[in-house]
C-alpha positions as CSV (number, residue, x, y, z in Angstrom):
1,M,-44.8,32.0,-42.8
2,S,-42.6,30.7,-45.7
3,T,-38.9,31.4,-45.7
4,G,-37.1,32.6,-48.8
5,S,-35.6,29.2,-49.4
6,E,-39.1,27.5,-49.2
7,L,-40.4,30.0,-51.7
8,E,-37.4,29.4,-54.0
9,E,-38.0,25.6,-53.7
10,L,-41.7,26.1,-54.6
11,R,-40.7,28.2,-57.6
12,R,-38.4,25.4,-58.8
13,E,-41.1,22.8,-58.4
14,V,-43.6,24.9,-60.4
15,R,-41.0,25.5,-63.1
16,Y,-40.3,21.8,-63.3
17,L,-44.0,20.9,-63.6
18,K,-44.4,23.5,-66.3
19,D,-41.4,22.2,-68.2
20,R,-42.8,18.7,-68.0
21,Q,-46.2,19.8,-69.3
22,D,-44.6,21.8,-72.1
23,I,-42.6,18.8,-73.2
24,L,-45.6,16.5,-73.1
25,D,-47.6,19.1,-75.1
26,C,-44.8,19.1,-77.7
27,V,-44.9,15.3,-78.0
28,N,-48.7,15.3,-78.3
29,K,-48.7,18.1,-80.8
30,Q,-46.4,16.2,-83.1
31,S,-48.8,13.2,-83.0
32,R,-51.8,15.4,-83.7
33,G,-50.0,17.1,-86.6
34,H,-49.2,13.6,-87.9
35,D,-52.9,12.5,-87.8
36,R,-54.2,15.7,-89.4
37,H,-51.3,15.8,-92.0
38,D,-50.6,19.3,-90.7
39,V,-47.1,20.0,-91.8
40,E,-47.0,23.3,-90.0
41,L,-47.9,21.7,-86.7
42,M,-45.5,18.8,-87.2
43,T,-42.7,21.3,-88.0
44,S,-43.5,23.6,-85.1
45,V,-42.3,21.0,-82.6
46,L,-38.9,20.3,-84.1
47,H,-36.0,22.7,-83.9
48,E,-34.9,23.9,-87.3
49,D,-31.9,21.6,-87.0
50,G,-33.9,18.9,-85.2
51,I,-33.5,15.3,-86.5
52,D,-36.3,12.8,-86.8
53,E,-35.2,9.2,-87.4
54,H,-38.0,6.9,-88.6
55,G,-36.4,3.5,-89.5
56,P,-33.7,3.9,-92.1
57,V,-34.7,7.5,-92.9
58,S,-33.7,10.7,-91.0
59,N,-35.1,14.1,-91.8
60,I,-34.0,17.5,-90.6
61,G,-36.5,20.1,-89.4
62,A,-39.1,21.2,-91.9
63,A,-38.3,18.2,-94.2
64,Y,-39.9,15.8,-91.8
65,G,-43.6,16.8,-92.2
66,P,-43.9,16.5,-96.0
67,W,-41.9,13.2,-96.0
68,A,-44.1,11.7,-93.3
69,N,-47.3,12.7,-95.0
70,E,-46.2,11.3,-98.3
71,Q,-45.1,8.0,-96.7
72,H,-48.4,7.6,-94.8
73,S,-50.5,8.6,-97.8
74,M,-48.9,6.0,-100.0
75,V,-50.0,3.2,-97.7
76,F,-52.8,4.4,-95.4
77,A,-56.2,6.0,-95.8
78,D,-56.3,7.0,-92.1
79,H,-54.2,6.8,-89.0
80,L,-54.1,7.7,-85.3
81,H,-51.0,7.9,-83.2
82,N,-51.7,7.6,-79.4
83,I,-49.2,8.6,-76.8
84,T,-49.5,6.5,-73.7
85,T,-46.7,6.1,-71.1
86,H,-44.5,9.1,-71.0
87,T,-41.4,9.7,-68.9
88,C,-39.1,12.7,-68.9
89,E,-35.8,13.7,-67.3
90,I,-35.0,17.4,-67.3
91,E,-31.6,18.8,-66.7
92,G,-31.4,22.5,-67.3
93,D,-32.3,23.2,-70.9
94,V,-32.1,19.6,-72.0
95,A,-34.6,16.9,-71.5
96,H,-34.8,13.2,-72.4
97,A,-38.2,11.7,-72.9
98,E,-39.5,8.3,-73.7
99,S,-43.1,8.2,-75.0
100,Y,-44.9,5.0,-75.9
101,V,-46.9,5.2,-79.1
102,M,-49.6,3.0,-80.4
103,G,-50.5,3.7,-84.0
104,T,-53.5,2.3,-85.8
105,M,-53.5,2.7,-89.6
106,V,-56.3,1.8,-92.0
107,G,-54.9,0.5,-95.3
108,R,-55.8,2.2,-98.5
109,D,-57.9,-0.8,-99.4
110,G,-60.2,0.2,-96.5
111,K,-60.3,-3.4,-95.4
112,T,-57.0,-3.8,-93.4
113,L,-56.1,-2.2,-90.1
114,A,-52.4,-2.2,-89.1
115,C,-51.7,-1.8,-85.4
116,M,-48.2,-0.9,-84.3
117,G,-46.5,-0.2,-80.9
118,G,-43.3,1.5,-80.4
119,R,-41.6,4.3,-78.6
120,Y,-40.4,7.8,-79.3
121,L,-37.0,8.4,-77.8
122,D,-36.6,12.2,-77.7
123,R,-33.9,14.7,-76.7
124,L,-35.6,18.0,-76.3
125,E,-33.9,21.3,-75.9
126,R,-35.3,24.6,-74.5
127,R,-34.1,27.4,-76.8
128,E,-35.3,30.9,-76.4
129,G,-37.7,29.7,-73.7
130,V,-39.4,27.0,-75.9
131,W,-39.1,23.3,-75.7
132,K,-38.7,21.5,-79.0
133,I,-37.4,18.2,-80.3
134,A,-33.7,18.2,-81.1
135,L,-33.5,14.5,-81.9
136,R,-36.2,11.8,-82.2
137,R,-35.5,8.1,-82.7
138,C,-38.4,5.7,-83.2
139,T,-38.7,2.1,-82.2
140,I,-41.1,-0.5,-83.4
141,E,-41.9,-3.1,-80.7
142,W,-44.8,-5.0,-82.2
143,A,-47.3,-4.9,-85.1
144,F,-50.2,-6.9,-86.4
145,T,-52.9,-6.5,-89.0
146,A,-56.6,-7.0,-88.6
147,D,-59.8,-6.8,-90.6
148,A,-61.1,-3.2,-90.9
149,S,-64.0,-3.9,-93.2
150,F,-66.4,-3.4,-90.3
151,L,-65.8,0.4,-90.8
152,H,-67.8,0.2,-94.0
153,S,-70.7,-2.0,-92.6
154,G,-73.0,0.9,-91.9
155,A,-72.6,0.6,-88.2
156,F,-71.0,4.0,-88.0
157,K,-73.3,5.8,-90.4
158,G,-73.6,9.5,-89.4
159,F,-70.5,9.5,-87.2
160,L,-68.0,12.2,-87.8
161,K,-64.9,11.2,-89.8
162,G,-61.6,13.0,-89.6
163,T,-59.9,14.6,-92.5
164,W,-56.2,15.3,-93.3
165,D,-56.6,19.1,-93.6
166,A,-57.6,22.2,-91.7
167,G,-61.3,21.3,-92.5
168,D,-61.1,18.7,-89.8
169,L,-63.5,19.8,-87.0
170,S,-60.7,19.8,-84.4
171,Y,-59.5,23.1,-85.9
172,A,-63.0,24.8,-85.5
173,R,-62.9,27.7,-83.1
174,P,-65.3,27.9,-81.5
175,L,-66.5,24.4,-81.9
176,L,-70.3,24.5,-82.1
177,A,-72.9,21.9,-82.8
178,D,-73.6,23.4,-86.2
179,T,-69.9,24.2,-87.1
180,G,-69.4,23.9,-90.8
181,A,-70.0,20.9,-93.1
182,A,-68.6,17.9,-91.5
183,V,-67.3,14.7,-93.2
184,R,-69.3,11.7,-91.9
185,W,-69.3,8.0,-92.4
């Protein structure tokens, strides 16, 4: 039989695990919003006064999504942001997270692939029971370019291709084999 203190410790551990998962979900949602150019999703993970620093530019709250989409659209035809290693320290309603990110970006020419690695250094705050980013600072650790022309070789003919809008199949609910008209290579 468990004592009251054992039950309380179990509750703290469950709360901690839920907080960690909520924080990781927040970080992942931001990357998904980025790759779908979904301003609403990107904005939903930042506090209204949250700051996102990408290089020399800092945006506050809802200004980040439109700015990021414009910047990416000027240079890239497609991109994927992948969160890999993720660490998190939680103290009350404040958390500090470090998330490694690898981004792959197809140039507008369709022939060049830029690969970049860096980290998101985040301070997250739980306000009104919800974890969101209060401050994000980005690093770039490495980058290189590669030949992406293979994408247009015909080797991927018929494969699904992502889109930068709510027409992307990742938004389909329920997702079915015959869900809507899909964009394909």
